[in-house]
N, CA and C atoms as a LAMMPS dump frame, in Angstrom:
ITEM: TIMESTEP
0
ITEM: NUMBER OF ATOMS
438
ITEM: BOX BOUNDS ff ff ff
-5.0000000000000000e+02 5.0000000000000000e+02
-5.0000000000000000e+02 5.0000000000000000e+02
-5.0000000000000000e+02 5.0000000000000000e+02
ITEM: ATOMS id mol type element x y z
1 1 1 N 0.824 -1.19 0
2 1 2 C 0 0 0
3 1 3 C 0.868 1.254 0
4 2 1 N 1.936 1.245 0.751
5 2 2 C 2.824 2.404 0.823
6 2 3 C 3.52 2.66 -0.51
7 3 1 N 3.962 1.592 -1.213
8 3 2 C 4.644 1.763 -2.488
9 3 3 C 3.726 2.386 -3.528
10 4 1 N 2.47 1.965 -3.522
11 4 2 C 1.531 2.495 -4.507
12 4 3 C 1.318 3.995 -4.294
13 5 1 N 1.125 4.431 -3.052
14 5 2 C 0.904 5.851 -2.817
15 5 3 C 2.176 6.65 -3.113
16 6 1 N 3.352 6.092 -2.852
17 6 2 C 4.61 6.767 -3.181
18 6 3 C 4.74 6.884 -4.694
19 7 1 N 4.373 5.837 -5.413
20 7 2 C 4.436 5.872 -6.877
21 7 3 C 3.474 6.923 -7.426
22 8 1 N 2.275 6.98 -6.895
23 8 2 C 1.317 7.981 -7.359
24 8 3 C 1.832 9.391 -7.102
25 9 1 N 2.468 9.586 -5.976
26 9 2 C 3.013 10.909 -5.655
27 9 3 C 4.115 11.281 -6.643
28 10 1 N 4.97 10.334 -6.975
29 10 2 C 6.055 10.648 -7.899
30 10 3 C 5.519 10.916 -9.308
31 11 1 N 4.519 10.17 -9.736
32 11 2 C 3.909 10.405 -11.049
33 11 3 C 3.244 11.782 -11.07
34 12 1 N 2.541 12.12 -10.006
35 12 2 C 1.883 13.427 -9.932
36 12 3 C 2.917 14.544 -9.955
37 13 1 N 4.023 14.362 -9.254
38 13 2 C 5.084 15.373 -9.226
39 13 3 C 5.681 15.565 -10.624
40 14 1 N 5.934 14.467 -11.34
41 14 2 C 6.484 14.551 -12.692
42 14 3 C 5.51 15.264 -13.632
43 15 1 N 4.235 14.952 -13.521
44 15 2 C 3.238 15.591 -14.374
45 15 3 C 3.169 17.092 -14.099
46 16 1 N 3.304 17.476 -12.821
47 16 2 C 3.302 18.9 -12.476
48 16 3 C 4.525 19.598 -13.064
49 17 1 N 5.67 18.955 -12.986
50 17 2 C 6.901 19.534 -13.526
51 17 3 C 6.803 19.726 -15.037
52 18 1 N 6.077 18.838 -15.708
53 18 2 C 5.915 18.925 -17.151
54 18 3 C 4.789 19.89 -17.539
55 19 1 N 4.127 20.472 -16.526
56 19 2 C 3.036 21.399 -16.797
57 19 3 C 1.759 20.705 -17.222
58 20 1 N 1.642 19.449 -16.886
59 20 2 C 0.452 18.684 -17.257
60 20 3 C -0.528 18.63 -16.09
61 21 1 N -1.739 18.254 -16.406
62 21 2 C -2.772 18.094 -15.402
63 21 3 C -2.453 16.875 -14.547
64 22 1 N -2.557 17.02 -13.24
65 22 2 C -2.252 15.922 -12.338
66 22 3 C -3.372 14.889 -12.321
67 23 1 N -4.584 15.326 -12.516
68 23 2 C -5.71 14.4 -12.49
69 23 3 C -5.73 13.559 -13.759
70 24 1 N -6.155 12.34 -13.637
71 24 2 C -6.234 11.469 -14.801
72 24 3 C -7.403 11.85 -15.69
73 25 1 N -8.516 12.212 -15.068
74 25 2 C -9.701 12.588 -15.823
75 25 3 C -10.06 14.031 -15.52
76 26 1 N -10.544 14.705 -16.53
77 26 2 C -11.021 16.051 -16.306
78 26 3 C -12.341 16.006 -15.555
79 27 1 N -12.571 17.04 -14.79
80 27 2 C -13.831 17.143 -14.059
81 27 3 C -14.762 18.033 -14.863
82 28 1 N -15.944 17.524 -15.151
83 28 2 C -16.927 18.28 -15.916
84 28 3 C -18.149 18.527 -15.038
85 29 1 N -18.608 19.758 -15.029
86 29 2 C -19.842 20.108 -14.339
87 29 3 C -20.892 20.417 -15.392
88 30 1 N -22.081 19.9 -15.179
89 30 2 C -23.179 20.189 -16.07
90 30 3 C -23.731 21.582 -15.823
91 31 1 N -24.528 22.045 -16.757
92 31 2 C -25.126 23.367 -16.644
93 31 3 C -25.982 23.488 -15.394
94 32 1 N -26.759 22.425 -15.077
95 32 2 C -27.604 22.501 -13.889
96 32 3 C -26.78 22.547 -12.605
97 33 1 N -25.631 21.853 -12.561
98 33 2 C -24.748 21.924 -11.39
99 33 3 C -24.188 23.33 -11.215
100 34 1 N -23.727 23.912 -12.3
101 34 2 C -23.177 25.268 -12.23
102 34 3 C -24.252 26.28 -11.852
103 35 1 N -25.452 26.096 -12.368
104 35 2 C -26.557 26.982 -12.039
105 35 3 C -26.889 26.885 -10.554
106 36 1 N -26.904 25.663 -10.013
107 36 2 C -27.183 25.474 -8.585
108 36 3 C -26.102 26.121 -7.731
109 37 1 N -24.834 25.913 -8.068
110 37 2 C -23.726 26.507 -7.301
111 37 3 C -23.808 28.027 -7.328
112 38 1 N -24.08 28.595 -8.487
113 38 2 C -24.192 30.053 -8.606
114 38 3 C -25.327 30.567 -7.734
115 39 1 N -26.449 29.872 -7.76
116 39 2 C -27.592 30.29 -6.944
117 39 3 C -27.267 30.225 -5.457
118 40 1 N -26.593 29.151 -5.029
119 40 2 C -26.248 28.998 -3.614
120 40 3 C -25.342 30.134 -3.151
121 41 1 N -24.381 30.521 -3.963
122 41 2 C -23.438 31.576 -3.588
123 41 3 C -24.165 32.901 -3.376
124 42 1 N -25.157 33.182 -4.198
125 42 2 C -25.834 34.477 -4.121
126 42 3 C -27.199 34.422 -3.436
127 43 1 N -27.574 33.283 -2.849
128 43 2 C -28.866 33.172 -2.163
129 43 3 C -28.849 33.982 -0.867
130 44 1 N -29.958 34.647 -0.54
131 44 2 C -30.012 35.425 0.704
132 44 3 C -29.899 34.523 1.934
133 45 1 N -29.088 34.927 2.896
134 45 2 C -28.863 34.123 4.097
135 45 3 C -30.114 33.986 4.962
136 46 1 N -30.998 34.982 4.929
137 46 2 C -32.164 34.942 5.805
138 46 3 C -33.307 34.092 5.251
139 47 1 N -33.149 33.496 4.076
140 47 2 C -34.207 32.678 3.5
141 47 3 C -33.88 31.186 3.489
142 48 1 N -32.636 30.819 3.749
143 48 2 C -32.233 29.415 3.675
144 48 3 C -31.366 29.066 4.874
145 49 1 N -31.688 27.948 5.515
146 49 2 C -30.946 27.523 6.695
147 49 3 C -29.733 26.676 6.324
148 50 1 N -29.851 25.866 5.28
149 50 2 C -28.754 24.99 4.88
150 50 3 C -28.921 24.597 3.416
151 51 1 N -27.824 24.101 2.848
152 51 2 C -27.789 23.628 1.465
153 51 3 C -27.123 22.262 1.446
154 52 1 N -27.587 21.389 0.589
155 52 2 C -26.964 20.093 0.367
156 52 3 C -26.822 19.917 -1.137
157 53 1 N -25.66 19.469 -1.588
158 53 2 C -25.412 19.395 -3.024
159 53 3 C -25.773 18.051 -3.631
160 54 1 N -25.674 16.978 -2.899
161 54 2 C -26.052 15.667 -3.426
162 54 3 C -26.913 14.959 -2.407
163 55 1 N -28.177 14.835 -2.548
164 55 2 C -28.993 15.449 -3.584
165 55 3 C -29.135 16.938 -3.323
166 56 1 N -29.536 17.663 -4.343
167 56 2 C -29.697 19.116 -4.198
168 56 3 C -30.888 19.4 -3.297
169 57 1 N -30.613 19.859 -2.097
170 57 2 C -31.671 20.2 -1.154
171 57 3 C -31.33 21.492 -0.443
172 58 1 N -32.37 22.201 -0.004
173 58 2 C -32.203 23.402 0.799
174 58 3 C -33.185 23.331 1.957
175 59 1 N -32.891 24.085 2.997
176 59 2 C -33.808 24.232 4.117
177 59 3 C -34.392 25.626 4.087
178 60 1 N -35.647 25.757 3.705
179 60 2 C -36.28 27.074 3.636
180 60 3 C -36.573 27.587 5.039
181 61 1 N -36.331 28.859 5.258
182 61 2 C -36.732 29.548 6.483
183 61 3 C -37.289 30.899 6.076
184 62 1 N -37.864 31.607 7.032
185 62 2 C -38.313 32.962 6.751
186 62 3 C -39.796 33.059 6.482
187 63 1 N -40.161 34.132 5.802
188 63 2 C -41.565 34.473 5.633
189 63 3 C -42.213 33.738 4.457
190 64 1 N -43.536 33.623 4.565
191 64 2 C -44.382 33.063 3.519
192 64 3 C -45.461 34.096 3.205
193 65 1 N -46.151 33.953 2.102
194 65 2 C -47.277 34.858 1.816
195 65 3 C -48.386 34.722 2.868
196 66 1 N -49.3 35.663 2.882
197 66 2 C -50.459 35.667 3.783
198 66 3 C -50.065 35.795 5.255
199 67 1 N -49.04 36.6 5.546
200 67 2 C -48.597 36.855 6.924
201 67 3 C -48.28 35.576 7.691
202 68 1 N -47.461 34.749 7.092
203 68 2 C -47.025 33.499 7.721
204 68 3 C -45.515 33.408 7.647
205 69 1 N -44.985 32.533 8.483
206 69 2 C -43.55 32.273 8.432
207 69 3 C -43.289 30.827 8.806
208 70 1 N -42.153 30.322 8.388
209 70 2 C -41.769 28.95 8.705
210 70 3 C -41.156 28.923 10.105
211 71 1 N -41.569 27.964 10.923
212 71 2 C -41.078 27.887 12.299
213 71 3 C -39.718 27.205 12.392
214 72 1 N -39.42 26.338 11.451
215 72 2 C -38.117 25.666 11.398
216 72 3 C -37.778 25.41 9.94
217 73 1 N -36.53 25.066 9.658
218 73 2 C -36.152 24.847 8.249
219 73 3 C -37.023 23.78 7.575
220 74 1 N -37.573 24.147 6.443
221 74 2 C -38.455 23.274 5.676
222 74 3 C -37.634 22.654 4.543
223 75 1 N -37.437 21.322 4.545
224 75 2 C -36.602 20.703 3.51
225 75 3 C -37.271 20.721 2.135
226 76 1 N -36.514 21.161 1.139
227 76 2 C -37.007 21.225 -0.231
228 76 3 C -35.945 20.646 -1.16
229 77 1 N -36.358 19.725 -2.019
230 77 2 C -35.455 19.15 -3.021
231 77 3 C -35.54 19.971 -4.296
232 78 1 N -34.394 20.185 -4.941
233 78 2 C -34.338 20.93 -6.201
234 78 3 C -33.825 20.005 -7.298
235 79 1 N -34.582 19.929 -8.38
236 79 2 C -34.233 19.053 -9.5
237 79 3 C -34.336 19.841 -10.792
238 80 1 N -33.386 19.637 -11.682
239 80 2 C -33.414 20.274 -12.988
240 80 3 C -33.923 19.255 -14.001
241 81 1 N -34.975 19.644 -14.746
242 81 2 C -35.557 18.717 -15.705
243 81 3 C -36.145 19.494 -16.879
244 82 1 N -35.746 19.152 -18.078
245 82 2 C -36.258 19.777 -19.308
246 82 3 C -36.158 21.295 -19.286
247 83 1 N -35.055 21.821 -18.803
248 83 2 C -34.826 23.259 -18.816
249 83 3 C -35.527 24.024 -17.713
250 84 1 N -36.176 23.335 -16.78
251 84 2 C -36.854 24.005 -15.674
252 84 3 C -36.406 23.396 -14.351
253 85 1 N -36.565 24.181 -13.297
254 85 2 C -36.229 23.724 -11.954
255 85 3 C -37.502 23.323 -11.23
256 86 1 N -37.444 22.197 -10.552
257 86 2 C -38.56 21.688 -9.779
258 86 3 C -38.19 21.765 -8.302
259 87 1 N -38.976 22.504 -7.529
260 87 2 C -38.817 22.568 -6.076
261 87 3 C -39.909 21.689 -5.487
262 88 1 N -39.523 20.675 -4.706
263 88 2 C -40.522 19.748 -4.186
264 88 3 C -40.239 19.381 -2.738
265 89 1 N -41.305 19.041 -2.043
266 89 2 C -41.226 18.569 -0.671
267 89 3 C -40.896 17.082 -0.71
268 90 1 N -39.826 16.634 -0.045
269 90 2 C -39.466 15.219 -0.109
270 90 3 C -40.422 14.312 0.665
271 91 1 N -41.261 14.863 1.546
272 91 2 C -42.167 14.045 2.347
273 91 3 C -43.523 13.892 1.669
274 92 1 N -44.114 15.009 1.237
275 92 2 C -45.43 15.001 0.598
276 92 3 C -45.301 15.503 -0.837
277 93 1 N -46.331 15.308 -1.616
278 93 2 C -46.244 15.63 -3.042
279 93 3 C -46.638 17.08 -3.322
280 94 1 N -45.921 18.021 -2.748
281 94 2 C -46.113 19.442 -3.051
282 94 3 C -44.908 19.871 -3.867
283 95 1 N -45.144 20.57 -4.972
284 95 2 C -44.032 20.987 -5.806
285 95 3 C -44.39 22.232 -6.613
286 96 1 N -43.352 22.902 -7.09
287 96 2 C -43.507 24.076 -7.943
288 96 3 C -42.402 24.051 -8.99
289 97 1 N -42.669 24.671 -10.131
290 97 2 C -41.722 24.674 -11.244
291 97 3 C -41.446 26.11 -11.658
292 98 1 N -40.193 26.374 -12.029
293 98 2 C -39.824 27.686 -12.53
294 98 3 C -38.61 27.588 -13.428
295 99 1 N -38.404 28.571 -14.303
296 99 2 C -37.244 28.54 -15.191
297 99 3 C -35.926 28.741 -14.445
298 100 1 N -35.974 29.376 -13.278
299 100 2 C -34.78 29.568 -12.443
300 100 3 C -35.078 29.061 -11.041
301 101 1 N -34.034 28.779 -10.292
302 101 2 C -34.219 28.211 -8.959
303 101 3 C -35.021 29.15 -8.069
304 102 1 N -34.645 30.423 -8.044
305 102 2 C -35.321 31.338 -7.122
306 102 3 C -36.796 31.5 -7.469
307 103 1 N -37.154 31.383 -8.74
308 103 2 C -38.561 31.47 -9.121
309 103 3 C -39.328 30.219 -8.688
310 104 1 N -38.714 29.052 -8.827
311 104 2 C -39.365 27.813 -8.38
312 104 3 C -39.558 27.826 -6.867
313 105 1 N -38.561 28.311 -6.132
314 105 2 C -38.664 28.37 -4.67
315 105 3 C -39.722 29.394 -4.25
316 106 1 N -39.789 30.529 -4.93
317 106 2 C -40.808 31.538 -4.603
318 106 3 C -42.217 30.973 -4.835
319 107 1 N -42.403 30.255 -5.931
320 107 2 C -43.701 29.631 -6.187
321 107 3 C -44.008 28.571 -5.135
322 108 1 N -42.981 27.854 -4.708
323 108 2 C -43.168 26.821 -3.688
324 108 3 C -43.619 27.446 -2.366
325 109 1 N -43.073 28.597 -2.021
326 109 2 C -43.512 29.296 -0.8
327 109 3 C -45.003 29.641 -0.879
328 110 1 N -45.465 30.1 -2.044
329 110 2 C -46.885 30.41 -2.22
330 110 3 C -47.734 29.151 -2.098
331 111 1 N -47.255 28.055 -2.678
332 111 2 C -48.003 26.805 -2.633
333 111 3 C -48.136 26.302 -1.199
334 112 1 N -47.077 26.418 -0.404
335 112 2 C -47.156 25.997 0.993
336 112 3 C -48.259 26.741 1.731
337 113 1 N -48.273 28.044 1.583
338 113 2 C -49.26 28.86 2.272
339 113 3 C -50.672 28.572 1.764
340 114 1 N -50.845 28.482 0.455
341 114 2 C -52.163 28.214 -0.12
342 114 3 C -52.672 26.816 0.239
343 115 1 N -51.773 25.849 0.238
344 115 2 C -52.191 24.482 0.545
345 115 3 C -52.614 24.356 2.005
346 116 1 N -51.935 25.075 2.899
347 116 2 C -52.363 25.088 4.299
348 116 3 C -53.777 25.656 4.413
349 117 1 N -54.083 26.718 3.662
350 117 2 C -55.437 27.28 3.656
351 117 3 C -56.456 26.253 3.176
352 118 1 N -56.149 25.57 2.094
353 118 2 C -57.076 24.59 1.515
354 118 3 C -57.343 23.445 2.49
355 119 1 N -56.289 22.902 3.087
356 119 2 C -56.474 21.793 4.027
357 119 3 C -57.193 22.247 5.296
358 120 1 N -56.928 23.473 5.743
359 120 2 C -57.574 23.98 6.958
360 120 3 C -59.079 24.168 6.747
361 121 1 N -59.477 24.554 5.549
362 121 2 C -60.902 24.734 5.254
363 121 3 C -61.664 23.411 5.266
364 122 1 N -61.019 22.329 4.918
365 122 2 C -61.68 21.027 4.801
366 122 3 C -61.234 20.084 5.903
367 123 1 N -61.283 20.544 7.141
368 123 2 C -60.814 19.704 8.235
369 123 3 C -61.776 18.581 8.59
370 124 1 N -62.961 18.591 8.061
371 124 2 C -63.959 17.571 8.374
372 124 3 C -63.501 16.174 7.983
373 125 1 N -64.238 15.533 7.081
374 125 2 C -63.88 14.17 6.676
375 125 3 C -62.707 14.177 5.69
376 126 1 N -61.537 13.827 6.197
377 126 2 C -60.331 13.738 5.355
378 126 3 C -59.676 12.393 5.585
379 127 1 N -58.92 11.963 4.608
380 127 2 C -58.163 10.722 4.759
381 127 3 C -57.037 10.943 5.774
382 128 1 N -56.506 9.856 6.274
383 128 2 C -55.421 9.947 7.256
384 128 3 C -54.202 10.645 6.661
385 129 1 N -53.939 10.394 5.4
386 129 2 C -52.8 11.023 4.719
387 129 3 C -52.937 12.546 4.726
388 130 1 N -54.128 13.048 4.414
389 130 2 C -54.346 14.501 4.398
390 130 3 C -54.297 15.094 5.802
391 131 1 N -54.822 14.347 6.794
392 131 2 C -54.724 14.838 8.183
393 131 3 C -53.269 14.93 8.619
394 132 1 N -52.465 13.936 8.236
395 132 2 C -51.034 13.968 8.565
396 132 3 C -50.344 15.144 7.881
397 133 1 N -50.713 15.376 6.639
398 133 2 C -50.125 16.488 5.896
399 133 3 C -50.517 17.833 6.51
400 134 1 N -51.759 17.973 6.941
401 134 2 C -52.203 19.194 7.6
402 134 3 C -51.444 19.408 8.908
403 135 1 N -51.289 18.343 9.694
404 135 2 C -50.541 18.454 10.949
405 135 3 C -49.086 18.844 10.682
406 136 1 N -48.504 18.284 9.637
407 136 2 C -47.12 18.596 9.248
408 136 3 C -46.987 20.077 8.895
409 137 1 N -47.915 20.592 8.082
410 137 2 C -47.865 22.002 7.689
411 137 3 C -48.129 22.924 8.87
412 138 1 N -49.07 22.561 9.739
413 138 2 C -49.352 23.389 10.907
414 138 3 C -48.166 23.43 11.863
415 139 1 N -47.408 22.354 11.911
416 139 2 C -46.208 22.325 12.752
417 139 3 C -45.103 23.217 12.177
418 140 1 N -45.022 23.278 10.867
419 140 2 C -43.93 24.007 10.202
420 140 3 C -44.248 25.479 9.959
421 141 1 N -45.536 25.861 9.935
422 141 2 C -45.93 27.218 9.548
423 141 3 C -46.727 27.862 10.68
424 142 1 N -46.432 29.137 10.947
425 142 2 C -47.214 29.868 11.95
426 142 3 C -47.634 31.219 11.385
427 143 1 N -48.728 31.735 11.939
428 143 2 C -49.238 33.048 11.564
429 143 3 C -48.372 34.137 12.209
430 144 1 N -48.206 35.248 11.518
431 144 2 C -47.476 36.396 12.08
432 144 3 C -48.386 37.6 12.114
433 145 1 N -47.98 38.605 12.868
434 145 2 C -48.768 39.831 12.941
435 145 3 C -48.523 40.672 11.69
436 146 1 N -49.557 41.283 11.186
437 146 2 C -49.457 42.097 9.96
438 146 3 C -48.668 43.364 10.185
């Protein structure tokens, strides 16, 4: 094991001296990877609690429409598909689409608030899945003063 790592070091040193690339393979980033990295660098700190690159996920925090705010980081998966970004909840099937990441996330914030309104209006006879989803949203979202 030691000889192999010493050999690799000497080969890498020779390649550097010759002005060649030390890596055997070039690293290629796709357009969606570069777009995600660019967005993460310039994303506002007060709207996101954390970022994960594989899989692409963010933790949404901050305000929502209709005088609401998230009580804790809300996990959202980001996927690039057919030239558009999909922001989706990994637990329930809530999602939004936009041509750019920030637009998909903004639409997703509206959907969260609107969906809470819809589920709250129909609290009567609902399936267990919808009751669980309502409880999940009520735990994550709170009303704020106007």
